[in-house]
VEXNUZA-352659 format. One record per atom (N, C-alpha, C): x, y, z. Coordinates in steps of 0.05 Angstrom, whole numbers, plus 5000, padded with zeros to 4 digits. Atoms other than C-alpha are relative to their C-alpha. Layout:
! VEXNUZA-352659
XYZ/...
! end
This chain:
! VEXNUZA-352659
499349845032/467057348502/500650185029/497449794985/472557848526/500350094997/500749745010/473158498534/499250094981/499350045033/476558528469/499749934976/500550095016/473558218436/496150224987/500949755003/466958718453/499150184989/499549715015/469759338430/500550014987/500250195029/471458868374/497450124981/502350025021/464858868351/498450245001/500349774990/462659428379/500950314982/498149815015/468159898334/499149914967/499750055030/465659538278/497550094980/502050025011/462059748225/496750004982/502550255003/453659628226/499149844980/501150105036/451659158159/497950034990/503650155011/446959348117/499249814984/502150194999/440659078097/501050074959/498649935036/441858858021/495450024980/502749975009/436259077983/498749834982/501650115022/429758807960/500149874981/499750065020/431558727891/502849904993/497749975007/438258587898/500549634984/499750405011/437957777882/498550044968/500249965031/434857997816/502250124968/498249805007/440358487793/501549884979/498250155023/444858007758/497349954977/500850205024/438757587717/499250244980/500649795020/436458287700/502850254979/498949955011/442658557676/500349814984/499850205011/443657857640/497250034976/502249925015/436857967614/501250254975/499249715023/438658687582/501250024979/497550155024/445558417551/498449864983/502450285009/440257787522/499250204974/501949875018/436058397481/502250104990/498149785010/442158877460/501549884989/498550205010/445158187437/498349814984/500850245008/439357817411/499350454960/500449825011/438158547374/501550074968/496149925025/445558567335/499049734982/500050415011/444757807321/497250074982/501950025015/438057897286/500250214970/500249865017/440058547255/503249884975/497750155013/446458067226/499649724985/502850195017/441457597204/499350044979/502049845034/437258057161/502250014983/497349945019/443758257135/501449754966/501350154997/445057637125/500349934968/501150135016/442057267090/499650224964/500749765014/439457867042/502550004982/498350105010/445957807015/501349744988/499050335019/447657056998/496250044982/502149955027/440257146961/500850224975/498350055018/443557506920/500750194999/498150095005/448857406918/501649934969/499450145037/448357066838/498050214993/500449795027/445657736811/503150245011/498549854996/451158066835/503349884998/498850185015/456257516816/499650074971/501049875044/452157576741/500950304991/500149455009/451758436730/503350055012/497349714983/457958556781/497650245001/501149824991/457659236781/498450234976/501849985015/453559296720/497150025000/502250054992/448059166768/498450225012/500449644985/447959956805/500550144970/499549865018/450960146730/497850104982/503250025021/444059996681/497949975007/503850135002/436460076672/499849784985/503150285018/434559426629/501149885027/501750214994/430459016664/498649894993/500750245018/427858406626/500149895015/500850224995/424557956663/500949744979/500550195028/423857506597/503049954997/497250215015/431857446577/502050105028/498450114966/433857466655/503250195001/498649825000/438058106634/499650355033/501549934969/436358556717/503250275000/496949725002/440959346714/498050145028/501050004976/437959706785/501050315002/498849735005/440760356769/497550274992/503049724992/432960656762/498550055008/501050004970/430560396811/500950225028/498449864979/436060656850/499550224997/499949625005/435961366826/496550134993/502149914995/429261376828/499550055034/500149954965/429061226910/500850254994/497749704986/435061866917/497950134992/500749695004/430562316878/496450065007/503650004981/422662176914/501850185024/500149764962/426162256979/500250234983/499549624997/430262856963/496350204988/501249745005/424963166931/497350045020/503350064990/418762866987/502050285025/499249874981/424763227035/499950324998/500449695013/425263917000/498050115003/503149995007/418163946992/498550095033/500749984980/416963817067/500250025029/498449954981/422363907110/498950315007/500149814979/420164737122/496150045006/503349954994/412164687122/501349835022/499150024977/414964247173/501150295023/499649754974/418264777215/498250144997/501049694986/413865317197/496949835011/502550144985/407164847226/500850045029/498750114990/412064617272/500150485027/498649794977/414265297310/497450244991/501149835007/407465627291/497549915015/502150164980/403665097340/502350095015/498350054985/408865287388/499450425010/501649734991/408866037391/498650154979/501749785026/404466387340/496749984996/502549984995/397366007347/498149995023/502249984971/392066137395/500049785011/500250254976/390665717460/498449844990/503550125005/382965587425/501849764981/500250235016/386665177370/501649824991/498650124983/392464987399/500649684993/500550224996/390464307417/498549884973/501550005012/385464237358/502649914968/498750205020/390764227306/502949824994/497950204995/396263837343/498649764995/501750355006/391163197343/499949984966/501949995026/389163447266/503349834982/498150065008/397063357259/501549665010/499450344987/398462617296/497749964984/501050205029/392662357252/500750014978/498650115024/395162557190/503149725007/496550294986/402462137224/498249854997/502650245001/397561537231/498449924984/500850105012/394561487170/500849774972/498750235020/395860757131/501550174967/498249835032/401760937067/497649954983/502750145019/394660567029/499150224985/500949915017/391460947030/500350354992/498149715006/395661627020/500749784956/500850135018/395961166960/498050004968/502850045021/389261086930/500050275008/500349705011/388361846945/500550174986/498349925025/394761986905/498050014972/501750165012/391061516852/498350124991/502949835005/384361786843/499450144999/500349794999/384262446873/502850254984/498649865021/390162756863/501749944972/498449995035/392862546794/499150114981/501549835010/388462766761/499550245005/499849714999/387463416781/502350184997/496549995008/395463426779/500050124966/498550085028/396263246707/497050234991/502749795022/388763776694/502150325003/499749614993/391864466727/503249915006/495849915005/401464336728/500849754981/497150065031/403563796674/498350054984/499449915031/399264006620/500950245016/498449625011/399864846629/503150024997/497149915011/406564636639/501549974981/497450145027/409664186587/497650244977/501349965017/404264496545/502050294994/498349625004/408065356559/502249984998/497250054998/415365096557/500150104976/499949965039/418765296498/501349844996/499950205018/420964826445/504149995014/495750134996/429764546473/500650235015/498050014967/430064906539/499349885011/499050194974/431764666601/497449955001/503549954992/424364866619/499149574991/499450255015/422864276561/499849665020/499050214991/427063826592/499549805027/501650164969/424663816665/498050034995/502750234996/418263686647/497749874982/501350225012/417763256600/498549725011/502850194993/413362626601/498149904999/503049945004/406562326608/497650085012/502649854983/400562876626/498549805018/501850124980/398162246672/498550145022/501049904979/398062476727/502549835025/497050254978/403961876761/503150164981/496049854996/412262066765/501350005021/497150064980/417462206800/498650265016/500949834986/413962986820/497549885021/502150084990/407562636828/500449935029/499450274980/410062046872/502050275034/499050094977/415162486919/498750165005/500649744991/410363076930/497549745026/501350154972/405562416970/501549845004/498750054985/411062236995/501050315022/502149854991/411162917015/497950015028/502950014983/404962927050/501349825024/499050274987/406762297077/501150105027/497949954965/412962497124/499450235008/500849765010/409963197128/499449985035/500149984977/405663097193/503049835027/499150174977/410862627229/502350105002/497149874991/415863077218/500350165027/501249864980/411963587238/499549935042/500650214974/410163257308/501649995011/497250104984/416663067323/500850355016/499849824995/419063747314/498950175031/502149794973/413764077364/500149915030/498550194989/415663527412/501850075009/497049864994/423463887412/499250215004/500049755003/420364507409/499350185029/499749924978/416864547472/502949745012/497050164987/422864167509/502650255008/498249784998/425964897503/499550005030/500949934978/425365177578/499150294991/501849835007/419865727581/501850315008/498849784985/425566167619/501750104957/497550025023/430066127555/498850154971/500949875024/424966367505/498750405018/500949794978/422666937561/501850235002/497649924995/429467147571/498850264970/498649905022/430967327495/497250214990/502149794995/423267607492/499850325016/498949834978/425568027554/502050244991/497849965012/431168277513/499850174974/500349805024/426968677452/499849684976/500950095027/427368107406/497449854988/502450095015/421367837354/501149785000/501350245011/418367257339/501749814993/499550025036/422667127278/502850005021/497050164983/429667197322/500549935021/499950404971/427266707391/499449914974/500450315000/425366277340/501849944974/496950075014/431966307295/502050025010/497650084986/437466477346/500049855026/499950204989/434666087398/498549815019/501050295011/429265557396/501549834980/498150135030/432265337329/502949805015/497150164997/439565267363/500049735033/500150204969/436864957430/499349714992/501750185006/433664437387/500949914974/498250105026/439064277333/500949684996/499450295012/440663647347/497849774999/501750144996/434263287361/497950144968/500849955028/430863707291/501249784978/499050195012/436263327255/499349785001/499850155008/434762737277/497049914984/503250095009/426862777264/500750094975/499049965028/429163047190/501349774986/497250175005/434062407188/497749795006/503250194993/427061967211/498450064975/501250045017/422962297158/500649834962/499550105025/427762097102/500549824999/499550245006/428861437119/497349905004/501750095013/422061257109/498450164986/500250035024/420861727051/502049774976/497750255013/427061217020/498849795011/500950154989/422560607050/496949934997/503150195010/415360647030/498949954983/500950195013/412060176988/498450164982/502650045019/404960186972/500850304981/502149765019/402860966958/503450044976/498849985032/409261056907/500149754989/499350265018/407560406884/498050184976/501849895013/400860786862/500350084975/498949825014/403761266837/502150184995/497949855018/410061426801/500449784975/500150105025/408560966743/501549735004/498650194998/413460456751/500749824967/499550125034/417560366690/503550195016/497249934991/425060226711/503050084980/496549775020/428360746658/500350155012/499149774980/431761286686/498150324993/501849865009/426761896689/500850224994/498949675012/427762476641/499450195001/500949704983/423862966680/499349855022/500650044974/420763096742/496549944975/502449935012/412962976698/501049664987/500250225018/415962236675/500349785025/500550264991/414361606693/502849865018/498050034987/419261236747/500549685029/499850164974/420560676803/503050015030/498250084987/423760596867/499949795003/499250334986/427359986904/497249935006/502550144983/421159856946/496149914985/501850045019/415659936892/500849774982/498250285013/420259466852/498349795007/499950134985/421158996898/495749895003/502050114997/413259016918/498649984964/501950075027/410559006838/501549774991/500450145015/414358426824/502449745018/500750294984/416057866884/498749864991/502450204997/410257536881/499849814971/500850105035/410257416797/504249854986/496749984997/419057336811/500549584990/500650365004/419356566762/503249845000/497450065001/426856566759/501449895018/497649974976/432756446814/501050134995/498249685006/436657136781/498250175004/501649804983/429957456786/500650085016/499750034970/429157236850/502050225016/497449944985/435857446878/500550284992/501449745022/435058156825/499450245019/503150034988/428858266872/501250105034/498849974967/433558156938/503850104997/498049705012/439958506913/498750205004/503349814994/434159086909/500050015031/499750034969/434458976982/503150135014/497850014983/441258887008/500250454975/499849675007/441959666962/498050125008/502049914985/435959936997/500949965033/498350064977/439059677066/501950205002/498349794990/444760057055/500150314998/500749705002/441760727037/500850045021/501749944965/438560717103/501949965010/497750074967/444760517133/502150304997/498449855015/448360997094/498550285009/502449774975/442661607122/501149935031/499750044960/442761297194/503450145010/496249924999/451061437187/499850304998/500449765006/450362117154/498850145023/501249864984/445662357209/502350005023/497949934971/450062177270/502350204990/497949745006/456162547234/498750174999/501449855001/451263047236/500550195022/501149984972/448863007301/503550065009/497449965000/456262947319/501550324999/497449645009/459763687281/498550165018/501849884987/453063937309/500950105032/498449934971/455063837383/502550145008/496949784996/462364127374/499150224998/501349775015/459064727333/499250245048/
! end
């Protein structure tokens, strides 16, 4: 070998050894891409199958399917307005009742709770989040409904002045089942889920941030409202929207306690229905093709409601990120 060749080899940079996992890198990328593609394909397949299954109902009733509350299996006439309105009302009321309490529980556990009780209460909250929904439904029907009727419905209905707005608000059948009762059960169900999520978010706030605020003389309320909450704002919005998503799709607990009436609810104590409870009650009894198609069409509506909630949450997160 000539001297020039030896000098060229000496000047060439040393060749790096290939990492041990380099041979599997391409296979790993293909696997990850396949998993993501499979998820999107599954989601698209579910949506397409729901639309095809519910198309006979959409084609026959048109916009009337969304604007009328007539649900008559005998004459094959179906309107989904009652279950749609019931779903929105119960989910909104549940969120209205649960969110302040969930934030209060989370802030208490992180900021105010004695160390000796923090683990016990946190474990209890997590256990409540794991209770099956049918247990909440049975408890609501056999325990909560009689007490709710005796100590809240009857006193409010009898004390409401005739012809007043209060009378309109509390009208219904005082049996313990109805829109408000179902909303309270839903609120109890989503409360521990949101509280546990918010607690974990608050624990991500660096101790230096919190201690700096206290060092400047801030009170606990000021630290919570002006330091801790803004720090976890984006995650908190996501936690609330996840709770709303569960409230929209909850089935068994609502089926037990809402009264299962397809008409528009006239008051908070009136019976109603949700999309999920209607599907659960009638799918096994649907004998005509149009009845089955109408129930599948309700599934399409619920799918779209959930998608809208997800889109709103993404919009809120994007807006909060710009602030």
